[in-house]
Every structure is written in C-alpha cells, then in structure tokens.
PyMOL Python script that loads the backbone (N, CA, C, O; Angstrom):
from pymol import cmd

cmd.read_pdbstr("""\
ATOM      1  N   MET A   1     193.038-151.837  73.786  1.00  0.00           N
ATOM      2  CA  MET A   1     193.692-150.885  74.678  1.00  0.00           C
ATOM      3  C   MET A   1     194.231-151.768  75.866  1.00  0.00           C
ATOM      4  O   MET A   1     193.454-152.524  76.449  1.00  0.00           O
ATOM      5  N   CYS A   2     195.496-151.685  76.213  1.00  0.00           N
ATOM      6  CA  CYS A   2     195.822-152.184  77.641  1.00  0.00           C
ATOM      7  C   CYS A   2     195.291-152.023  78.738  1.00  0.00           C
ATOM      8  O   CYS A   2     195.234-150.879  79.188  1.00  0.00           O
ATOM      9  N   GLU A   3     194.692-153.242  79.558  1.00  0.00           N
ATOM     10  CA  GLU A   3     194.093-152.948  80.889  1.00  0.00           C
ATOM     11  C   GLU A   3     195.041-153.223  82.043  1.00  0.00           C
ATOM     12  O   GLU A   3     194.734-153.092  83.227  1.00  0.00           O
ATOM     13  N   HIS A   4     196.338-153.653  81.541  1.00  0.00           N
ATOM     14  CA  HIS A   4     197.468-153.774  82.631  1.00  0.00           C
ATOM     15  C   HIS A   4     197.749-152.795  83.667  1.00  0.00           C
ATOM     16  O   HIS A   4     197.647-151.604  83.371  1.00  0.00           O
ATOM     17  N   GLN A   5     198.107-153.153  84.902  1.00  0.00           N
ATOM     18  CA  GLN A   5     198.690-152.008  85.712  1.00  0.00           C
ATOM     19  C   GLN A   5     199.870-152.384  86.310  1.00  0.00           C
ATOM     20  O   GLN A   5     199.824-153.136  87.284  1.00  0.00           O
ATOM     21  N   PRO A   6     201.159-151.891  85.786  1.00  0.00           N
ATOM     22  CA  PRO A   6     201.168-150.407  85.332  1.00  0.00           C
ATOM     23  C   PRO A   6     201.000-150.859  83.724  1.00  0.00           C
ATOM     24  O   PRO A   6     201.325-152.030  83.529  1.00  0.00           O
ATOM     25  N   PRO A   7     200.582-150.179  82.635  1.00  0.00           N
ATOM     26  CA  PRO A   7     199.960-150.398  81.412  1.00  0.00           C
ATOM     27  C   PRO A   7     201.287-151.065  80.676  1.00  0.00           C
ATOM     28  O   PRO A   7     202.416-150.695  80.999  1.00  0.00           O
ATOM     29  N   CYS A   8     201.112-151.862  79.878  1.00  0.00           N
ATOM     30  CA  CYS A   8     202.190-152.261  78.828  1.00  0.00           C
ATOM     31  C   CYS A   8     202.645-151.331  77.958  1.00  0.00           C
ATOM     32  O   CYS A   8     201.841-150.484  77.567  1.00  0.00           O
ATOM     33  N   PRO A   9     203.996-151.302  77.489  1.00  0.00           N
ATOM     34  CA  PRO A   9     204.483-150.167  76.339  1.00  0.00           C
ATOM     35  C   PRO A   9     203.822-150.548  75.104  1.00  0.00           C
ATOM     36  O   PRO A   9     203.719-151.721  74.746  1.00  0.00           O
ATOM     37  N   SER A  10     203.302-149.393  74.346  1.00  0.00           N
ATOM     38  CA  SER A  10     202.670-149.495  73.116  1.00  0.00           C
ATOM     39  C   SER A  10     203.922-150.149  72.177  1.00  0.00           C
ATOM     40  O   SER A  10     205.112-150.298  72.454  1.00  0.00           O
ATOM     41  N   ALA A  11     203.222-150.450  71.058  1.00  0.00           N
ATOM     42  CA  ALA A  11     204.323-150.997  70.019  1.00  0.00           C
ATOM     43  C   ALA A  11     204.900-150.266  69.180  1.00  0.00           C
ATOM     44  O   ALA A  11     205.554-150.743  68.253  1.00  0.00           O
ATOM     45  N   GLU A  12     204.783-149.287  69.330  1.00  0.00           N
ATOM     46  CA  GLU A  12     205.624-147.942  68.962  1.00  0.00           C
ATOM     47  C   GLU A  12     206.794-147.540  70.102  1.00  0.00           C
ATOM     48  O   GLU A  12     207.788-146.876  69.806  1.00  0.00           O
ATOM     49  N   SER A  13     206.568-147.956  71.205  1.00  0.00           N
ATOM     50  CA  SER A  13     207.822-147.928  72.369  1.00  0.00           C
ATOM     51  C   SER A  13     209.118-148.594  71.793  1.00  0.00           C
ATOM     52  O   SER A  13     209.094-149.473  70.931  1.00  0.00           O
ATOM     53  N   SER A  14     210.121-148.137  72.299  1.00  0.00           N
ATOM     54  CA  SER A  14     211.509-148.779  72.092  1.00  0.00           C
ATOM     55  C   SER A  14     211.500-150.069  73.009  1.00  0.00           C
ATOM     56  O   SER A  14     212.190-151.046  72.717  1.00  0.00           O
ATOM     57  N   ASP A  15     210.725-150.032  74.081  1.00  0.00           N
ATOM     58  CA  ASP A  15     210.675-151.265  74.869  1.00  0.00           C
ATOM     59  C   ASP A  15     209.435-152.151  74.599  1.00  0.00           C
ATOM     60  O   ASP A  15     209.061-152.943  75.464  1.00  0.00           O
ATOM     61  N   HIS A  16     208.775-152.029  73.385  1.00  0.00           N
ATOM     62  CA  HIS A  16     207.568-152.960  73.115  1.00  0.00           C
ATOM     63  C   HIS A  16     207.680-154.410  73.488  1.00  0.00           C
ATOM     64  O   HIS A  16     206.624-154.990  73.743  1.00  0.00           O
ATOM     65  N   GLU A  17     208.735-155.037  73.552  1.00  0.00           N
ATOM     66  CA  GLU A  17     208.982-156.330  73.685  1.00  0.00           C
ATOM     67  C   GLU A  17     208.536-156.669  75.289  1.00  0.00           C
ATOM     68  O   GLU A  17     208.046-157.742  75.640  1.00  0.00           O
ATOM     69  N   ALA A  18     208.771-155.689  76.051  1.00  0.00           N
ATOM     70  CA  ALA A  18     208.136-155.678  77.616  1.00  0.00           C
ATOM     71  C   ALA A  18     206.643-156.150  77.762  1.00  0.00           C
ATOM     72  O   ALA A  18     206.162-156.873  78.634  1.00  0.00           O
ATOM     73  N   ALA A  19     206.112-155.630  76.818  1.00  0.00           N
ATOM     74  CA  ALA A  19     204.488-156.107  77.180  1.00  0.00           C
ATOM     75  C   ALA A  19     204.293-157.243  77.370  1.00  0.00           C
ATOM     76  O   ALA A  19     205.176-158.047  77.070  1.00  0.00           O
ATOM     77  N   ARG A  20     203.127-157.661  77.906  1.00  0.00           N
ATOM     78  CA  ARG A  20     202.657-159.079  78.415  1.00  0.00           C
ATOM     79  C   ARG A  20     202.389-159.767  77.372  1.00  0.00           C
ATOM     80  O   ARG A  20     201.995-159.277  76.314  1.00  0.00           O
ATOM     81  N   VAL A  21     202.643-161.359  77.653  1.00  0.00           N
ATOM     82  CA  VAL A  21     202.132-162.168  76.419  1.00  0.00           C
ATOM     83  C   VAL A  21     200.415-162.371  76.757  1.00  0.00           C
ATOM     84  O   VAL A  21     199.987-162.527  77.901  1.00  0.00           O
ATOM     85  N   VAL A  22     199.644-162.338  75.654  1.00  0.00           N
ATOM     86  CA  VAL A  22     198.295-162.565  75.774  1.00  0.00           C
ATOM     87  C   VAL A  22     197.978-163.859  75.083  1.00  0.00           C
ATOM     88  O   VAL A  22     196.982-164.478  75.457  1.00  0.00           O
ATOM     89  N   ALA A  23     198.721-164.326  74.116  1.00  0.00           N
ATOM     90  CA  ALA A  23     198.649-165.703  73.554  1.00  0.00           C
ATOM     91  C   ALA A  23     199.936-166.047  73.147  1.00  0.00           C
ATOM     92  O   ALA A  23     200.816-165.218  72.915  1.00  0.00           O
ATOM     93  N   ALA A  24     200.070-167.332  73.052  1.00  0.00           N
ATOM     94  CA  ALA A  24     201.536-168.088  72.540  1.00  0.00           C
ATOM     95  C   ALA A  24     201.033-169.433  71.721  1.00  0.00           C
ATOM     96  O   ALA A  24     199.969-170.009  71.949  1.00  0.00           O
ATOM     97  N   CYS A  25     201.793-169.737  70.938  1.00  0.00           N
ATOM     98  CA  CYS A  25     201.855-170.927  70.327  1.00  0.00           C
ATOM     99  C   CYS A  25     203.397-171.400  70.196  1.00  0.00           C
ATOM    100  O   CYS A  25     203.933-171.475  69.090  1.00  0.00           O
ATOM    101  N   PRO A  26     204.025-171.691  71.309  1.00  0.00           N
ATOM    102  CA  PRO A  26     205.456-171.973  71.072  1.00  0.00           C
ATOM    103  C   PRO A  26     205.973-173.139  70.400  1.00  0.00           C
ATOM    104  O   PRO A  26     207.172-173.246  70.143  1.00  0.00           O
ATOM    105  N   GLU A  27     205.010-174.128  70.066  1.00  0.00           N
ATOM    106  CA  GLU A  27     205.367-175.188  69.060  1.00  0.00           C
ATOM    107  C   GLU A  27     205.440-174.714  67.815  1.00  0.00           C
ATOM    108  O   GLU A  27     206.002-175.365  66.933  1.00  0.00           O
ATOM    109  N   GLN A  28     204.874-173.506  67.585  1.00  0.00           N
ATOM    110  CA  GLN A  28     204.980-173.050  66.246  1.00  0.00           C
ATOM    111  C   GLN A  28     205.838-171.832  65.970  1.00  0.00           C
ATOM    112  O   GLN A  28     206.026-171.331  64.861  1.00  0.00           O
ATOM    113  N   GLY A  29     206.455-171.324  67.417  1.00  0.00           N
ATOM    114  CA  GLY A  29     207.374-170.277  67.508  1.00  0.00           C
ATOM    115  C   GLY A  29     207.052-168.808  67.417  1.00  0.00           C
ATOM    116  O   GLY A  29     207.767-168.006  66.816  1.00  0.00           O
ATOM    117  N   TRP A  30     205.778-168.454  68.135  1.00  0.00           N
ATOM    118  CA  TRP A  30     205.266-167.259  68.218  1.00  0.00           C
ATOM    119  C   TRP A  30     204.560-166.856  69.405  1.00  0.00           C
ATOM    120  O   TRP A  30     203.905-167.712  69.999  1.00  0.00           O
ATOM    121  N   TRP A  31     204.594-165.799  69.789  1.00  0.00           N
ATOM    122  CA  TRP A  31     203.974-165.242  70.927  1.00  0.00           C
ATOM    123  C   TRP A  31     203.324-163.858  70.608  1.00  0.00           C
ATOM    124  O   TRP A  31     204.012-163.027  70.016  1.00  0.00           O
ATOM    125  N   ARG A  32     201.926-163.534  70.996  1.00  0.00           N
ATOM    126  CA  ARG A  32     201.111-162.391  70.768  1.00  0.00           C
ATOM    127  C   ARG A  32     201.489-161.592  72.125  1.00  0.00           C
ATOM    128  O   ARG A  32     201.656-162.217  73.173  1.00  0.00           O
ATOM    129  N   LEU A  33     201.596-160.406  72.072  1.00  0.00           N
ATOM    130  CA  LEU A  33     201.845-159.521  73.191  1.00  0.00           C
ATOM    131  C   LEU A  33     200.639-158.525  73.092  1.00  0.00           C
ATOM    132  O   LEU A  33     199.962-158.314  72.086  1.00  0.00           O
ATOM    133  N   CYS A  34     200.488-157.904  74.435  1.00  0.00           N
ATOM    134  CA  CYS A  34     199.243-157.485  74.703  1.00  0.00           C
ATOM    135  C   CYS A  34     199.238-155.944  73.696  1.00  0.00           C
ATOM    136  O   CYS A  34     198.137-155.520  73.344  1.00  0.00           O
ATOM    137  N   ASN A  35     200.340-155.279  73.337  1.00  0.00           N
ATOM    138  CA  ASN A  35     200.307-154.501  72.541  1.00  0.00           C
ATOM    139  C   ASN A  35     200.044-154.770  70.812  1.00  0.00           C
ATOM    140  O   ASN A  35     200.076-153.865  69.977  1.00  0.00           O
ATOM    141  N   GLY A  36     199.837-155.917  70.574  1.00  0.00           N
ATOM    142  CA  GLY A  36     199.555-156.333  69.303  1.00  0.00           C
ATOM    143  C   GLY A  36     200.735-156.706  68.429  1.00  0.00           C
ATOM    144  O   GLY A  36     200.571-156.908  67.226  1.00  0.00           O
ATOM    145  N   VAL A  37     202.031-156.810  69.062  1.00  0.00           N
ATOM    146  CA  VAL A  37     203.333-157.231  68.669  1.00  0.00           C
ATOM    147  C   VAL A  37     203.104-158.900  68.510  1.00  0.00           C
ATOM    148  O   VAL A  37     202.432-159.497  69.352  1.00  0.00           O
ATOM    149  N   LEU A  38     203.629-159.504  67.529  1.00  0.00           N
ATOM    150  CA  LEU A  38     204.064-160.687  67.357  1.00  0.00           C
ATOM    151  C   LEU A  38     205.596-160.970  67.512  1.00  0.00           C
ATOM    152  O   LEU A  38     206.468-160.281  66.982  1.00  0.00           O
ATOM    153  N   LEU A  39     205.809-162.008  68.260  1.00  0.00           N
ATOM    154  CA  LEU A  39     207.281-162.227  68.260  1.00  0.00           C
ATOM    155  C   LEU A  39     207.518-163.544  68.052  1.00  0.00           C
ATOM    156  O   LEU A  39     206.704-164.372  68.461  1.00  0.00           O
ATOM    157  N   PHE A  40     208.817-163.975  67.303  1.00  0.00           N
ATOM    158  CA  PHE A  40     208.907-164.996  66.926  1.00  0.00           C
ATOM    159  C   PHE A  40     210.165-165.777  67.569  1.00  0.00           C
ATOM    160  O   PHE A  40     211.019-165.055  68.082  1.00  0.00           O
ATOM    161  N   GLU A  41     210.342-166.966  67.594  1.00  0.00           N
ATOM    162  CA  GLU A  41     211.348-167.751  68.445  1.00  0.00           C
ATOM    163  C   GLU A  41     212.739-167.182  67.905  1.00  0.00           C
ATOM    164  O   GLU A  41     213.681-167.035  68.684  1.00  0.00           O
ATOM    165  N   ASP A  42     212.844-166.864  66.544  1.00  0.00           N
ATOM    166  CA  ASP A  42     214.278-166.130  65.750  1.00  0.00           C
ATOM    167  C   ASP A  42     214.437-164.914  66.235  1.00  0.00           C
ATOM    168  O   ASP A  42     215.537-164.408  66.007  1.00  0.00           O
ATOM    169  N   THR A  43     213.589-164.219  66.902  1.00  0.00           N
ATOM    170  CA  THR A  43     213.718-162.905  67.479  1.00  0.00           C
ATOM    171  C   THR A  43     213.197-161.797  66.500  1.00  0.00           C
ATOM    172  O   THR A  43     213.285-160.585  66.700  1.00  0.00           O
ATOM    173  N   GLY A  44     212.656-162.392  65.440  1.00  0.00           N
ATOM    174  CA  GLY A  44     211.990-161.569  64.489  1.00  0.00           C
ATOM    175  C   GLY A  44     210.611-161.170  65.191  1.00  0.00           C
ATOM    176  O   GLY A  44     210.059-161.818  66.081  1.00  0.00           O
ATOM    177  N   GLU A  45     210.137-159.913  64.587  1.00  0.00           N
ATOM    178  CA  GLU A  45     208.621-159.321  64.940  1.00  0.00           C
ATOM    179  C   GLU A  45     207.858-159.129  63.831  1.00  0.00           C
ATOM    180  O   GLU A  45     208.229-159.161  62.658  1.00  0.00           O
ATOM    181  N   LEU A  46     206.599-158.896  64.337  1.00  0.00           N
ATOM    182  CA  LEU A  46     205.755-158.306  63.299  1.00  0.00           C
ATOM    183  C   LEU A  46     204.650-157.486  64.103  1.00  0.00           C
ATOM    184  O   LEU A  46     203.820-157.948  64.886  1.00  0.00           O
ATOM    185  N   LEU A  47     204.858-156.003  63.676  1.00  0.00           N
ATOM    186  CA  LEU A  47     204.297-155.106  64.472  1.00  0.00           C
ATOM    187  C   LEU A  47     203.038-155.035  63.963  1.00  0.00           C
ATOM    188  O   LEU A  47     202.834-155.433  62.816  1.00  0.00           O
ATOM    189  N   PRO A  48     201.999-154.511  64.753  1.00  0.00           N
ATOM    190  CA  PRO A  48     200.667-154.123  64.363  1.00  0.00           C
ATOM    191  C   PRO A  48     200.193-153.607  63.070  1.00  0.00           C
ATOM    192  O   PRO A  48     199.135-153.951  62.542  1.00  0.00           O
ATOM    193  N   ASP A  49     201.208-152.588  62.491  1.00  0.00           N
ATOM    194  CA  ASP A  49     200.958-151.901  61.190  1.00  0.00           C
ATOM    195  C   ASP A  49     201.326-152.584  60.217  1.00  0.00           C
ATOM    196  O   ASP A  49     201.266-152.151  59.066  1.00  0.00           O
ATOM    197  N   GLY A  50     201.792-153.827  60.535  1.00  0.00           N
ATOM    198  CA  GLY A  50     202.485-154.840  59.311  1.00  0.00           C
ATOM    199  C   GLY A  50     203.731-154.615  59.129  1.00  0.00           C
ATOM    200  O   GLY A  50     204.259-155.261  58.224  1.00  0.00           O
ATOM    201  N   ARG A  51     204.514-153.729  59.844  1.00  0.00           N
ATOM    202  CA  ARG A  51     205.848-153.617  59.664  1.00  0.00           C
ATOM    203  C   ARG A  51     206.634-154.823  60.164  1.00  0.00           C
ATOM    204  O   ARG A  51     206.273-155.446  61.163  1.00  0.00           O
ATOM    205  N   ILE A  52     207.719-155.143  59.451  1.00  0.00           N
ATOM    206  CA  ILE A  52     208.628-156.461  59.944  1.00  0.00           C
ATOM    207  C   ILE A  52     209.755-156.017  60.797  1.00  0.00           C
ATOM    208  O   ILE A  52     210.396-155.051  60.383  1.00  0.00           O
ATOM    209  N   VAL A  53     210.064-156.498  61.790  1.00  0.00           N
ATOM    210  CA  VAL A  53     211.516-156.356  62.565  1.00  0.00           C
ATOM    211  C   VAL A  53     212.231-157.627  62.252  1.00  0.00           C
ATOM    212  O   VAL A  53     211.750-158.750  62.402  1.00  0.00           O
ATOM    213  N   ALA A  54     213.510-157.329  61.769  1.00  0.00           N
ATOM    214  CA  ALA A  54     214.546-158.622  61.324  1.00  0.00           C
ATOM    215  C   ALA A  54     214.643-159.061  62.447  1.00  0.00           C
ATOM    216  O   ALA A  54     214.356-158.343  63.405  1.00  0.00           O
ATOM    217  N   PRO A  55     215.116-160.479  62.628  1.00  0.00           N
ATOM    218  CA  PRO A  55     215.524-161.011  63.666  1.00  0.00           C
ATOM    219  C   PRO A  55     216.793-160.341  64.284  1.00  0.00           C
ATOM    220  O   PRO A  55     217.510-159.856  63.409  1.00  0.00           O
ATOM    221  N   HIS A  56     217.199-160.204  65.380  1.00  0.00           N
ATOM    222  CA  HIS A  56     218.121-159.439  66.241  1.00  0.00           C
ATOM    223  C   HIS A  56     218.672-159.915  67.449  1.00  0.00           C
ATOM    224  O   HIS A  56     218.741-159.347  68.539  1.00  0.00           O
ATOM    225  N   ARG A  57     219.092-161.148  67.069  1.00  0.00           N
ATOM    226  CA  ARG A  57     219.773-162.083  68.102  1.00  0.00           C
ATOM    227  C   ARG A  57     221.137-161.264  68.546  1.00  0.00           C
ATOM    228  O   ARG A  57     221.690-160.438  67.821  1.00  0.00           O
ATOM    229  N   MET A  58     221.567-161.628  69.822  1.00  0.00           N
ATOM    230  CA  MET A  58     222.798-161.091  70.238  1.00  0.00           C
ATOM    231  C   MET A  58     223.903-161.821  69.685  1.00  0.00           C
ATOM    232  O   MET A  58     223.898-163.047  69.571  1.00  0.00           O
ATOM    233  N   ALA A  59     225.100-160.879  69.250  1.00  0.00           N
ATOM    234  CA  ALA A  59     226.292-161.605  68.596  1.00  0.00           C
ATOM    235  C   ALA A  59     226.541-162.496  69.519  1.00  0.00           C
ATOM    236  O   ALA A  59     226.540-163.647  69.082  1.00  0.00           O
ATOM    237  N   SER A  60     226.782-162.370  70.782  1.00  0.00           N
ATOM    238  CA  SER A  60     227.438-163.252  71.642  1.00  0.00           C
ATOM    239  C   SER A  60     226.568-164.760  71.659  1.00  0.00           C
ATOM    240  O   SER A  60     227.087-165.876  71.693  1.00  0.00           O
ATOM    241  N   ALA A  61     225.272-164.482  71.629  1.00  0.00           N
ATOM    242  CA  ALA A  61     224.514-165.828  71.638  1.00  0.00           C
ATOM    243  C   ALA A  61     224.808-166.358  70.227  1.00  0.00           C
ATOM    244  O   ALA A  61     224.788-167.588  70.182  1.00  0.00           O
ATOM    245  N   VAL A  62     225.021-165.869  69.299  1.00  0.00           N
ATOM    246  CA  VAL A  62     225.213-166.624  67.903  1.00  0.00           C
ATOM    247  C   VAL A  62     226.513-167.129  68.171  1.00  0.00           C
ATOM    248  O   VAL A  62     226.607-168.350  68.045  1.00  0.00           O
ATOM    249  N   VAL A  63     227.745-166.399  68.573  1.00  0.00           N
ATOM    250  CA  VAL A  63     229.055-167.012  68.509  1.00  0.00           C
ATOM    251  C   VAL A  63     229.020-168.163  69.514  1.00  0.00           C
ATOM    252  O   VAL A  63     229.614-169.210  69.257  1.00  0.00           O
ATOM    253  N   GLY A  64     228.385-168.010  70.575  1.00  0.00           N
ATOM    254  CA  GLY A  64     228.315-169.234  71.410  1.00  0.00           C
ATOM    255  C   GLY A  64     227.630-170.453  70.984  1.00  0.00           C
ATOM    256  O   GLY A  64     227.940-171.542  71.467  1.00  0.00           O
ATOM    257  N   ALA A  65     226.782-170.335  70.170  1.00  0.00           N
ATOM    258  CA  ALA A  65     226.203-171.215  69.550  1.00  0.00           C
ATOM    259  C   ALA A  65     227.105-172.270  68.589  1.00  0.00           C
ATOM    260  O   ALA A  65     226.834-173.468  68.507  1.00  0.00           O
ATOM    261  N   MET A  66     228.072-171.709  67.973  1.00  0.00           N
ATOM    262  CA  MET A  66     228.877-172.334  67.046  1.00  0.00           C
ATOM    263  C   MET A  66     229.769-173.271  67.559  1.00  0.00           C
ATOM    264  O   MET A  66     230.528-173.880  66.804  1.00  0.00           O
TER     265      MET A  66
END
""", "prot")
cmd.dss("prot")
cmd.show_as("cartoon", "prot")
cmd.util.cbc("prot")
cmd.orient("prot")
C-alpha cells in the first residue's frame, strides 16, 4: 500500500503512470512505480495483475524521430 501523501494513483487508475518511482534500472530500460506498475522505456507497461499495456508513444514523437 502506498504511504506517500497524497497517495499515488492505483494501478487500476487511468493516471497510474503518475505514481512515484520506487525502483529503477534505466540501463535495462525499466522503472517500478509505487503502485506495482513496471514502465518500460518503449512506453509499454506490465501491470501488477500480469496484464500487458502495449507501447503507446505519441504519434508526433514518432513522426519527429523520422
């Protein structure tokens, strides 16, 4: 359970990516949030219940990289 004040959004919340980072390994491309969500540098996610969220980069960021 989150002990931050104000509490971090739960993994089920639409704003779950706003939770605080509690562990990170940027050289491997991942960050673990207080709510148990794993974020990956490609913008994909692994939720605590095992569901996968596909990468969701903004279209303008992809177009700008070309």
